[in-house]
N, C-alpha and C positions, 0 to 999 in steps of 0.2 A: 587510460582506459574509460571506457564508457560506463553508464549508469544503466542498470537492468531494471525495468520498471514492470512489476508483475501486475497484470490488470485482472481483478477478480469481479466482474459484474456479469451476472446471470443474463442480463438483457441490455447490453452496452447499445444496441442499436436503437433503442428507444429512450436511453439516457440523454439528458441535458448536459450535465456537468462532467461526468466521466467521459462521456463522448467527446466533448469538447476538448477536455484535457488531452486524450488520446490524439486527437487531430493535431495539437499544438505539439506534442512530443514527436510525431511523426514528420514534422517539418525538418528535424535535425537529426536525421539517422546516423549522422557521424558521432553525435553525443550520448543519444538515448536507444536502447534495445527495448523495444514495445512487445511483451509477451502475454497474450491474452488466454488465460487458463480456460475460460470455457469454450473458447473456439478450439484450442489445441487438445482438450480432454472433454468432449462432449458427454462420454460415457463414464466420466469421472474416474477412470483407471489412468492414475498418474504414473509416468516413467521417472522414478526417483533419481536414477543414475544420470540421466539426460538432464533433469532440472539441476542436480547438484553441478554438474559441468557447465551449465549456463551461468550459474552463480559464480563459480570459482574464475570464469572467464571475463568478469566485471568487476569493477572497483566498487561500486557502489550498489546498493539494493533499496529500492523502494516498493512498498505494497500498496497498491491504489485499489480502493474499494468503496462501495456505498455502505454507510453504517447503517444497518437496520437491525431491529429487534435487538440494539445495544451491543453488537457484536459485527463480525464479518460474514461475508457469504459462506456456506458450507464447504464449497470446493476450496476456498483459501484456507479454511480451517484442516480440511484434509491434506492439502498440500503442505502445510506446516508440520503436520504429524508425520507425513512420509519423507520429508525432505530434512528436516532438522533432527537429524538421528544421532544416536549415540555412537561416538566413534567418528562421526562426521562434524557435526555441529558443536559436540560438546564432548566432555569424558576425557578420562585419564588415559585412553589408548587412542592418540590422536586427537580427533575431536576439536579442531582448531580451524576450520576452514571458513568460519565467520569471524575470527579473531581481528579485531581492529578494522574490520570492513563497515565503511559508513552504510547506515541502514535508517530508514525513515518510513512514515506512513503519509498516504495522501487520502484524505477520507471526504466524501461528500454526506453531509447530515441534511436530512429533510427537515428536521426541526430547527427553529430559530435559535441564535446563540444565548439569548437570554433564559431560554428553558434549560440550557445546560448549566446551570449555576447553583450553589446552595440554597438560594432563595428562589430558584427556578422551579418550573413545573416538576422536572425528574430530579431535583435535589443533588446532581453531581454535575461536575464539569465533563467535557468532552476528555480531557487530559486523565482525569481519574478513571473514566470508562475505558480509555485505551491503555491503561497501565500494564493490562496482561501482555500486550504486545511488548511494550517497552521493556518489562522484565524478562521476557523471552530473550530479546537481543541482548539483555544484559547478562543473561546466564550463559548466554553463547560467547561472551566477551566481543559483542560487536560494537561497534561505536554509534550507539543511537543516537540520533540528531532530531528527534522530535517528530512533530507531524504537521501537515498541512491540512487545512479545513474549509470547507465552503458550507455554509450554515443556511438553512432556509429554502432548500433546493425545491422542496414540494410547493413552493410559493410561485413557482414558474418564474426564475429570473431572467431579467431583461437581456438583450442582446450586448449591452453595455456592461452588464454585470459579468455575464459569461467571458467576455473578451477579457476584463480586468482579472478575473480569476485565473484564465489559462495563462497570463502573462505573468500574474504573482506566483502560479505555479512553477512555471519555467524558471523564475529566479530563485525560487527556494530550492529546487532540484540543483540547480548550477552552483549553489553555494552551500552544499552539504557538508 
């Protein structure tokens, strides 16, 4: 089965990294389903049943988003709240739809990697800051596979950096 990639970027058309990643994913429609939340739900009203069915029809799940204000975009947070519900994603009454499903994150961080360290400007690693997502997947008994990140996006990466990142991202998703 295919990998579902949930894209949660409020302005994908102006993005460098996320836009390039989406372009790379779209070259392989037989492997990846690209689902752009801000395009599908511009009003923020999410169809939870439709989203749950979409997840169920895929073997892997990747959440792709820009990491800003040390979190995900608000529509992705709402999506998580609306979709990962008791009785579907967790709980004693069913709640097993994410069980053993491979799940991962793909984030673009505007800040340089060295700033995301105990000695860096923000004192925490990106892994530490993304731990609530990992914990959510673990709580739902998903098979969390870590994250893929591009650091320094605000420094306008070169074409070669973008291409390498896109290829590395595809390799990451293929090896979940």
